[in-house]
N, C-alpha and C positions, 0 to 999 in steps of 0.2 A: 307505866302504861296509861293509866288515868291518874287524877290527883291522888295523893297519898292517903286521903281520908277514906278511900274505898278499900274494902277487903276483897281479896281475890280468892276465888274457889275455882277448881279445875277438875274435869273428868277427862282422863286420857286413856285410850284403848288401843290395844294391838292384838290382832288375831293373825298370828304367823302360822300356827298349826291348827288343823281342824279335826274334830271328832270322826267325821265321816270322810268319804272319798272326795275331798276337795283339795286342789293344789295348794302347796305351801306358798306363803307370801314371804319371800326372802327378805331379811333385814327389818321386818316390821318391829320385832322386839327391840332391836338396836335403836330404831327411830324413836320409839316411845320412851325408852330409858333416857335417851339424850334430851328429849323434849322435857321430861320430868326434871332432869338436872338443871336445865335452863330456868325452869320456874323457880326452883329452890335457889340457885346461885345468883341469878341475875334479877329476877322479880322479887326475890326474898319471900316467896309464898311459903307459909308454914307447912310442914309435912302433913299435919292433920287436915289441912284444906285441900289436899290432892287425893282424888280417888284414882287408883291405878289398877286397871283390869287387863290382864294379859292371858290370852288363850282360854284356859278352863274357867277363869273368872268372868270372861266376857260372854256370858250366856244370854239367850233371848230374854229370860226373866230379868236378868240384871239390867239390861238396856230398857226393857219395857216398864219395869216397876222401879228399880233403884235410881236410874237416871232421872226419871220424871219426879221422883221424891226429892232428889238432891236439888233439882231446879225449883221445885215448889217452896223450898226453904229460903231462897234468895230474897233479898229486899233491895230497895233503891240505892242503898249505900254499898252494894256489892257489884263486882264485875265477875263474869263467868267466862272460862276458857274451856273449849272442847277440842280435843285432837283425836283423830281416828286413823289407824293404818290397817287395811284389810281389804276384802273384796267388796265391791259395790256395784249396783246396777239400777236400771229404771224398769219398772213393771206396773201395769194397770194404773197409770196416772201418778205414781209416787216414786221418789228416789228412795232406794232401800240399801241398807248395809247388812253384811252377814255377821253372824256370831259364831262362837266355837261350835255350837250344836246345830248349825245350819245343815240341812240335808240336801244334797244335790238333786233329789228327785221330788222335792217338795219345797222349792224355794220360797213360794208365796207365804206359806204358813210358818216357815222356820227362819225367816229374815225379819228385820224391823224397818218400818218406815221412818226416815229421818224426820219427816213432818210430825209424825205421831209422837215419837219419843223425845224429840229435841226442839224443833222449831216452834210448834204449837205450844208446848209448855212454856217456852221462853216468852212467847208473845203474851201469854196469860199471866206470867210472873210479874213481880214488882221491879225486877231487874231489867234495866234498859241499856246495859253496857255489856256486850258479849263479842267474843272473837271465836270463830269456828275454823279449824284447819282440817282438811280431809285429804288423805293420801290413799285413795281407793284403788285397788289393784286387780289385775288380770282381765283379759279381754273376753275369755269364755271360761265359765266356771269349771268345765270338765277337761281343761287343757293344762299342761305343765308348761308355763311360759316364763321367760326372764323379764317380761315387761310388766308394767303396772299401768292399767288404764281403767276407765269407767265403763263397766259392762253395759252393753246395749244403750250407750248414750244417756248418761244422767241428764235430766231435763233442767235447764238453768232457770226456767220461769218460776219454779217453786222457791229457789233460793232468792230470786229477785223479790218476790212477794214478801219473803221473810225479813230481809234487811231493811226494806222500806217501812216496816212497821215501827222503826225506832230511829232516832237521830244518831245512835252510836253502836251500830251493829256492822260486822263485816264477816264475810265467808271467803276463805282462800282455798282453792282446789288445785290439785297437782297438775292437771291438764285441762285443755278445752274439750268440748264435746266432740266425740268421735276420734279422739287421739289416744295414743298410748302414753302411759306414765311409767318410766323405767327405773329399775334399781341398778346399782353398780357394785360389782365385786371389788373394785378398786377403792371405793368410798366405804363399802360395807354398810350402806344406807340406801334408802330411796334417794334418787338424785335430787328431787324437789325438796325433800325434807332436809337433806344435807345443806342446800343453799338457804333454805328457810332459816335454819338455826344459825348458820353463818351470819346472816343479816341481823337476826335478833340479838346475837351476842355482841354486835358492833364490830365484826371482823371483816366487813365489806364496806369500804368507804363509799362505794357507789350507792349504797342504800341509806346513807346517812345524810340528813338535812340539817343545816345550820350547826354542823359539827357535833351534834349531840342527840339528834332525834331520828327514830325510825318512824315514818308516817305511813298511813295507809297507801298513799300514792307511791312514795319511794320504795316501799317494800314490794309492791306488785311490779313496778317498773324494773326493779333489780331482778326479780324472779323471772320475769318475761324475757330478759336478755341472758342471764347467767345460765339458766337450765338448758335452753337450746344450744347455747354456745358450747357448753361442756359436752353435750351429746355429740355435736358436730366435730369438735376438735379432739375428744378424748375417748370416743367409742367407735365401734363399727356399725352402730345402729343407723338404719336408713330412715326410720320414721321420725315424724316431728312431734314435739311436745311443747305446748305453749300453756303455761300456767294461767289459770282463770281466777278472777276474783269478783265479788259483788260487794259493794260498800255502800253504807246507808246514808252518810251525811252529804249535804250539798257541797261541802268543801272537804279537803283532806284533813285528817286528824292524826294525833299522835298515837302510835301503837305502842311504843316503849322508848324509854330513854336509855341510851347505851351506857353500860356499866362503867366505862372508863371515865365518863363525865362526872359520875357521882363523887369520885375522890380526887379528880384532877384539879390543878390550880385554875384551869380555864373555866371551871364551874363557879369561881368567885368573881363577881363583877365589882368594878370600882365604885359605882353608884347606881342608884335606881331612880327612875323618873316617875312621879306621881302627877297625872294630869289634874289640874284644878277644875277645868271645864273645857268643853269642846265648843269652838265658835266656827259656825259656817257663814262666811261672808261671800254670798253668791255674787253680788255686784262687783266685788273686787277680785273674784276668781280665787278665793283663798279658803282653805280649812286650817284653823290655827288651834293650838292648845297651850295654855299657860301651864308650865311645868314646875313642880317643886322637886328639887334634886336632893336625895339623901345619900350621905357617904356610907359605904359599906364597912363594917367592922370585922369582916372575915366570914360572914354568913354566906351560905351557898344559894345559888339561884333556886327558886324565884323570890326568896326572902318576903314571904307574905306578912311576917311579923316585923313592923317597921319601928317598934318602940325602942327609943334610946339612940336612934341613928342621928348623926349631925347633918344639918342642911348644908348644901353647897350650891354655888351659882351655876346655873345651866341656861342654855338657849332654849327658847320656846320651839315647840314643833310647828312646822308650817309646810304646806304643800298646795300646789295649784290644782283646783278642781278640774281644769282643762287637761291636766296631765293624767289624772285618774280616768277621766272620760276617754282619753285616747287609749289608755290601756284596756278599758272595757271594750271599746270598739274593735281593737285588734283581736281580742279573744273571740268576739262574736264573728268577726270576719273569718278567723281561722275555722270556726265551726261551719260557716257557709262553704269555704273551700273544701273542708273535709266531706261535707254532704255531697258536693259535686263530684268528688274523686273516688269515693269509697262506698262500698256496700257494707253495712254493719248490722250486727245483731245484739251486741252487748252495750252496756253503758260506756260512754267515752268521756274522759276527763281532759280538761284544758286548765292550764295554770300559768300565771305571770306573776313573778315576785321580784322585788328589789328592796332597797334599804328603807323605802317609805311606805310601800303598800304591797298587798297580796290580793290578786284577783283569781278566783278559781270558779270553774263552770263545769257542768255535767249535762251531757246530752243523753236522753234515754227515751225509750218507747214502752208504753205499758201493754198489757195483755190484749187490749182492744185496738192497738195500733196507733194510739194517740202519742204524738211526739211532744216532749216538753224539754225546756232548757232551764236549768237552775243555775244561778250565778250569785256569788257572795263577794263582798268587799271588806277587807280587813286592812287597817292602818297600823303600822309599827310605831305606836306612840309611847305607850307605858313601859313595854318590855316585860309586862306581867304575863303575857300570853305568847308562846313561842311562834304561833302562826299569825299573830297580830290581833289587835282589838277589833271586834266585829262592829261594823258600821251598819250594814244592811244585808239582807238576803232577799233574793227575788226569784220568781218563777214565771216563765213565759210559756203559755199553752199555745202551740202553733196553730192548732186546728181552729180554736175560737179567737185567735189573735188577741189574747188577753194577757197583759202584763201586770203582775202584782209584786210590789216591793214591801218587805216587812222590816220592822225595826224591833220586834218583840224581843229578839235575843241580843240586841245591840248592847255593847258595854257602856253606852252613853244614853241619856235621855233625849232621844231624837224623835222628831215628828215624822211619821211615815208619809204624810202628804207632802211635806216640804222636800223629802228625799225623792219622792215621785217626780216632783216638778223639776228638780235639778238633774236627775239622771235618766229620765224616761226616754229622752231623744237618742241615747246611745244605741237603743234597739232599732232604729229606723232601717238600717240596711238589712238586718236579718228579718224584720217583719216584711219588708218589701220582697225579699227572696221567697218567703213562704206564701205570700199573697199571690205572687206570680206563678208559683207552683200549683196553687189552688186553681187559679184561672186556667192554667194549662190542662190540668186534669179534667176540669169541667168541659173545656172545649173538646178534648179528646173523647170524653164520654158522649158528648152530643154527636160527634162525628160517627162514632160507633153505632149509636142508636138510629141515626139517619141512614 
């Protein structure tokens, strides 16, 4: 999921049966047991690192006290995974989940706030790598239904604020606001959880990138198609269910490595390339890297230990700056086209990838209505990073017409000012779009006032 130097800790919860008169959540126990087995079999998480709370173990005190305690023990070399299957709803400004001892006549005092027990403790902890999966169930807490949905529309703004507090946080939910999330007697699981686990186990080729990785983008893209397709083709359900996700990083990141790749021969590469240095020759329209090739002696990817490997002759890396700029411009033009054609409420991701570079962008709006676009460039030079070597990251604040390019996280010692000079003109079309939008809004406002 993350580099192997990280320890993984998990708290996974299922409330299928309730103490008081609250409808049963069918297959919640099956879901959580299967998720636990994935942690053990695929991620190799030690049993002692997994807290499993089912029904009577999942009390309000357990989530209020024990969950916060477990999070407080995390450090920067840990990653944290949270999974929940049960009833959930939105009340008094907070997203809440139910516990075994939740009472239907006093929901406010017998449920827990996700922000209070999970998101705020994670923000305050040393851990900045976390994944949250929530399959919250039932449309009304006093009805017996076959569906699983978010009671009273869980509010996404709270989730958005949480994931933006770190570079490596993501939250995946079983359905979008106002929709139902269904279980299946055929699958004996929640439909979303079934396809979630299918992807995480590497059993869905559509969710796999570069033949070995499940990424934040590939997972959500797969769930967004697989879940509604199954409902449409294999059930009599008339409602829609669109899985929803909020992801922290400016570009897609690896969620997990599929287990087949760990032991397969394809995990072994013939040689690895070590860039001696990166040269940006703007006048000749070139980015170049002198490469030192090392022959593999049977070690598996990514072979961070190069000691004892024999050198081999390789060609240097070379790409035209103009080709990269064309790719950036195309993505930004796609964002303009998207803004002109669609209404949107959630973050939207755009990506362009080939054998030389990867460009990813994110369009989002904060709680104050300010629209920003983040974009990053990675080059496939060294092969050490599956998504590519980071060259720069950028942020364009549309309201202020301000573009910032950063090289702090670059895998090379690059000058931010030089990068700004080379690539800032790529944003001309999208800047022109937002300036015209601003002028139009101003003219419309003046006409209304007149």
